[in-house]
C-alpha positions in Angstrom: -62.9 254.5 30.1 -64.2 254.2 26.6 -63.1 251.0 24.9 -62.7 251.4 21.1 -62.9 248.4 18.8 -62.0 248.7 15.1 -63.5 246.2 12.7 -62.9 246.0 8.9 -65.6 244.1 6.8 -65.4 242.9 3.3 -69.1 242.7 2.7 -69.1 240.5 -0.4 -71.8 239.0 -2.6 -70.4 235.5 -2.0 -68.5 235.8 1.1 -68.1 238.2 4.1 -64.8 238.5 5.8 -64.3 240.5 9.1 -61.0 241.8 10.4 -60.5 242.9 13.8 -57.7 245.3 14.6 -55.0 243.5 16.7 -56.4 240.1 15.9 -56.5 239.8 12.0 -59.1 238.1 10.0 -61.4 236.3 12.4 -64.5 235.6 10.3 -64.8 234.3 6.8 -68.3 233.0 6.0 -70.5 232.8 3.1 -72.9 235.8 2.7 -76.0 233.7 3.2 -78.8 234.0 5.6 -81.4 231.2 6.3 -85.0 232.6 7.1 -88.0 231.0 8.3 -90.9 232.3 6.0 -93.7 231.2 8.3 -93.2 234.5 10.3 -93.9 238.0 9.3 -91.5 239.7 9.3 -89.4 236.7 8.4 -87.2 235.3 11.1 -83.5 234.6 10.6 -82.6 231.2 11.7 -78.9 231.1 10.6 -76.1 233.1 8.9 -72.9 232.2 7.1 -71.7 228.6 6.7 -74.6 227.2 8.7 -77.1 228.9 6.4 -75.2 228.0 3.2 -75.3 224.3 4.3 -79.1 224.7 4.2 -79.3 225.8 0.6 -81.4 223.5 -1.5 -82.0 221.0 1.5 -84.3 222.6 3.8 -88.0 222.2 4.7 -90.3 224.3 2.7 -90.7 227.0 5.2 -86.9 227.8 5.5 -85.3 229.5 2.6 -81.7 230.6 2.2 -81.3 234.1 1.0 -78.3 235.8 -0.4 -78.9 239.3 0.7 -76.4 240.9 -1.7 -76.5 240.7 -5.4 -73.8 242.1 -7.6 -72.1 243.7 -4.6 -75.3 245.6 -3.8 -77.7 245.1 -0.9 -80.7 243.4 -2.4 -82.4 242.5 0.9 -81.9 245.2 3.5 -83.3 243.4 6.6 -81.3 240.2 5.9 -78.2 242.1 5.3 -78.6 244.0 8.6 -79.2 240.8 10.4 -76.3 239.1 8.9 -74.0 242.1 9.8 -75.4 242.1 13.3 -74.5 238.6 13.9 -71.0 238.9 12.4 -70.3 242.1 14.3 -71.5 240.5 17.6 -69.3 237.5 16.9 -66.3 239.7 16.3 -66.8 242.1 19.2 -66.3 241.5 22.9 -69.3 243.5 23.9 -69.2 245.9 26.7 -71.6 248.6 27.4 -68.9 251.2 27.0 -67.4 249.9 23.8 -67.5 252.1 20.7 -67.3 250.0 17.7 -65.8 251.6 14.5 -66.6 249.8 11.4 -64.9 250.2 7.9 -66.9 248.5 5.2 -65.9 247.9 1.7 -68.3 248.8 -1.2 -68.0 248.3 -5.0 -66.8 251.3 -6.8 -69.9 251.7 -8.8 -72.4 252.0 -6.0 -75.0 254.9 -5.8 -75.5 257.2 -2.9 -78.7 255.3 -2.0 -76.7 252.0 -1.9 -74.0 253.6 0.2 -76.6 254.8 2.7 -78.1 251.3 2.9 -74.7 249.8 3.9 -74.2 252.6 6.3 -77.7 252.1 7.9 -77.2 248.4 8.0 -74.0 248.6 9.9 -75.5 251.2 12.3 -78.5 249.0 13.0 -76.1 246.2 13.6 -74.6 248.2 16.5 -71.6 250.1 14.9 -71.0 253.5 16.4 -69.0 254.9 13.6 -69.1 253.6 10.0 -66.8 254.5 7.2 -67.0 253.2 3.6 -63.9 252.3 1.4 -64.1 251.5 -2.3 -63.3 247.9 -3.1 -60.6 248.3 -5.7 -58.9 250.7 -3.3 -59.1 248.3 -0.4 -57.9 245.5 -2.7 -54.9 247.5 -3.9 -53.9 248.3 -0.4 -54.4 244.8 0.8 -52.3 243.5 -2.2 -49.5 245.8 -1.0 -49.5 248.1 -4.0 -47.9 251.6 -3.6 -51.3 253.4 -3.6 -49.9 256.6 -2.0 -47.2 257.0 -4.7 -47.4 259.2 -7.7 -46.8 256.0 -9.7 -50.0 254.5 -11.2 -51.0 250.8 -10.2 -53.6 248.8 -11.9 -55.8 246.4 -9.8 -58.4 243.9 -11.1 -60.4 242.5 -8.2 -62.9 239.8 -9.1 -65.4 238.9 -6.4 -68.6 236.9 -6.3 -70.8 239.7 -7.5 -68.6 242.3 -9.2 -65.4 242.6 -11.0 -63.8 245.9 -10.2 -61.0 247.3 -12.4 -59.1 250.5 -11.3 -56.1 252.5 -11.7 -54.8 253.9 -8.4 -52.4 256.8 -7.8 -51.7 259.3 -5.0 -54.2 257.5 -2.7 -57.0 257.8 -5.1 -58.8 256.0 -7.8 -57.9 257.7 -11.1 -60.3 255.7 -13.3 -62.3 252.6 -12.6 -65.0 250.2 -14.0 -67.2 248.0 -12.1 -68.9 245.1 -14.0 -71.5 242.9 -12.6 -69.8 239.8 -14.1 -67.8 237.7 -11.6 -67.8 234.5 -9.7 -71.5 234.2 -9.5 -72.1 234.8 -13.2 -69.5 232.2 -13.9 -71.6 229.6 -12.0 -74.7 230.8 -13.8 -73.0 230.6 -17.2 -72.0 226.9 -16.4 -75.6 226.1 -15.3 -77.0 227.6 -18.6 -74.4 225.9 -20.8 -75.1 222.4 -19.3 -78.9 223.0 -19.5 -78.6 223.9 -23.2 -76.2 221.3 -24.3 -77.3 218.3 -22.3 -80.7 219.2 -21.0 -79.4 218.7 -17.6 -80.4 220.9 -14.7 -77.6 221.4 -12.1 -77.6 223.4 -8.8 -75.5 226.4 -7.8 -73.3 224.3 -5.7 -72.6 221.8 -8.5 -71.7 224.6 -10.8 -69.3 226.0 -8.3 -67.6 222.6 -7.8 -67.2 222.4 -11.7 -65.7 225.8 -11.9 -63.2 225.0 -9.1 -62.2 221.6 -10.3 -61.9 222.0 -14.0 -62.9 225.8 -14.8 -60.2 227.7 -16.8 -59.9 230.9 -18.9 -57.0 229.4 -20.9 -56.0 225.9 -21.9 -53.8 224.3 -19.2 -51.8 221.2 -18.7 -53.3 218.0 -17.6 -56.9 219.1 -18.4 -59.6 216.6 -17.5 -63.2 216.0 -17.5 -65.7 215.7 -14.7 -68.7 213.5 -14.0 -71.7 216.0 -13.4 -74.9 214.8 -11.8 -78.2 216.6 -12.1 -81.8 216.3 -13.3 -82.7 215.3 -16.8 -85.1 218.1 -18.1 -86.7 215.7 -20.5 -88.0 213.0 -18.2 -87.2 214.6 -14.8 -85.1 211.8 -13.6 -81.5 212.0 -12.2 -78.8 211.6 -14.8 -75.1 212.2 -15.2 -73.0 213.4 -18.0 -69.2 213.8 -18.6 -68.2 217.5 -19.0 -64.7 218.5 -20.2 -62.5 221.4 -19.2 -62.8 222.7 -22.8 -66.5 222.8 -22.6 -66.4 224.8 -19.4 -64.0 227.3 -20.9 -66.5 227.7 -23.8 -69.3 228.2 -21.2 -67.3 231.0 -19.4 -66.0 232.7 -22.5 -68.7 235.5 -22.6 -68.4 236.3 -18.9 -64.6 236.6 -19.1 -64.9 238.6 -22.3 -66.7 241.2 -20.2 -64.0 241.4 -17.6 -61.4 241.9 -20.5 -63.5 244.7 -22.0 -63.6 246.5 -18.6 -59.8 246.2 -18.4 -59.4 247.5 -22.0 -61.7 250.4 -21.2 -59.9 251.4 -18.0 -56.6 251.2 -19.8 -58.0 253.5 -22.5 -59.1 256.0 -19.9 -55.9 256.2 -18.1 -53.7 259.2 -18.4 -50.6 258.5 -20.6 -48.0 259.0 -17.8 -49.8 256.5 -15.7 -50.1 254.0 -18.6 -46.4 254.0 -18.8 -46.3 253.1 -15.1 -48.8 250.2 -15.7 -46.7 248.8 -18.5 -43.8 248.7 -16.0 -45.7 247.5 -12.9 -48.2 245.2 -14.6 -51.7 244.4 -13.5 -52.5 242.8 -10.1 -55.3 240.3 -9.8 -57.2 239.9 -6.5 -60.5 238.3 -5.3 -61.7 234.8 -5.7 -62.0 235.1 -9.4 -58.2 235.5 -9.6 -58.1 231.8 -8.7 -59.7 230.8 -12.1 -57.0 228.8 -13.9 -55.3 230.7 -16.7 -57.1 234.0 -16.2 -53.7 235.8 -15.7 -52.3 234.1 -18.9 -55.4 235.2 -20.9 -55.3 238.8 -19.7 -51.7 239.0 -20.4 -52.1 237.7 -23.9 -55.0 240.0 -24.6 -53.6 243.3 -23.3 -49.9 242.6 -23.5 -49.1 243.6 -20.0 -47.7 241.4 -17.3 -50.2 240.1 -14.8 -49.5 238.9 -11.3 -51.9 237.2 -9.0 -51.6 238.7 -5.4 -50.5 236.4 -2.6 -53.9 235.6 -0.9 -56.3 237.0 -3.4 -59.4 236.2 -1.2 -58.1 238.3 1.7 -56.8 241.5 -0.1 -60.0 243.5 0.3 -60.4 242.8 4.0 -56.7 243.1 4.7 -56.9 246.5 2.9 -59.6 247.8 5.3 -57.5 246.5 8.1 -54.4 248.4 7.1 -56.6 251.6 6.8 -57.8 251.1 10.1 -54.4 250.8 11.6 -53.3 253.9 9.7 -56.1 256.1 10.8 -55.4 255.6 14.4 
């Protein structure tokens, strides 16, 4: 008998989540691959958390690669290898199994980029591959009534892209994809601290700062944080105190771009659906939804109520899972 296994994958710039039909989410790992550059072609030594732990602390020959940039495959071989390892981990292999994989892609991807994702999954051993657009998957995972005639608005902020879309009748009516999301927040923090304090900090430190004191809107009990890095003037280690207010300043431009995408999407929405959105509000999903006060800021700027979905990090992969259940 043929044994079919259905897998949903949220192939994210920052994290990859894998959903297996009947089991739920079984893998959440950083989208990072560690490669040994002494070989040609390069040899993959680790993927996921194991590879992320190696970032910035490995011998010269081993480099950590993030195979996706801004939601798009930047390094094809590394992505295929990462998918292969994750799919293998998720599937109980049997020579007769036919694995169906549904993968999520940002709404703005080109035909070439779609083909790259498809080929990567095929070379990783998937028999059937289907792609679903990220805002659609996020909306389904967040429990929005996507099949209804009523319009729903979703803002999914991942690591590489922020996707803004209005969904109705099972389709995306209008959408914008901006390459400003979690990673660009980290970059903005790195640049700000470099400019203001001549202090060089790494990606991991920037992410810590964002999580501990980052915000889009003033919040109660704001504090400051001691940040360690390398002094650019004399090359020695140094630490400075950075306040929540400064980090908000650092993130201002990136967040403004997300707000612009929301405004543009609203401007391009048919009037009947606009009325639905005023009633139903905007739903935030993705890791970026966890930035303190982002919901408040959006609400204040566009005058529409904003809700953060229950587990914002899982919405996209849950959405692929629900689609898999439905199709069979």
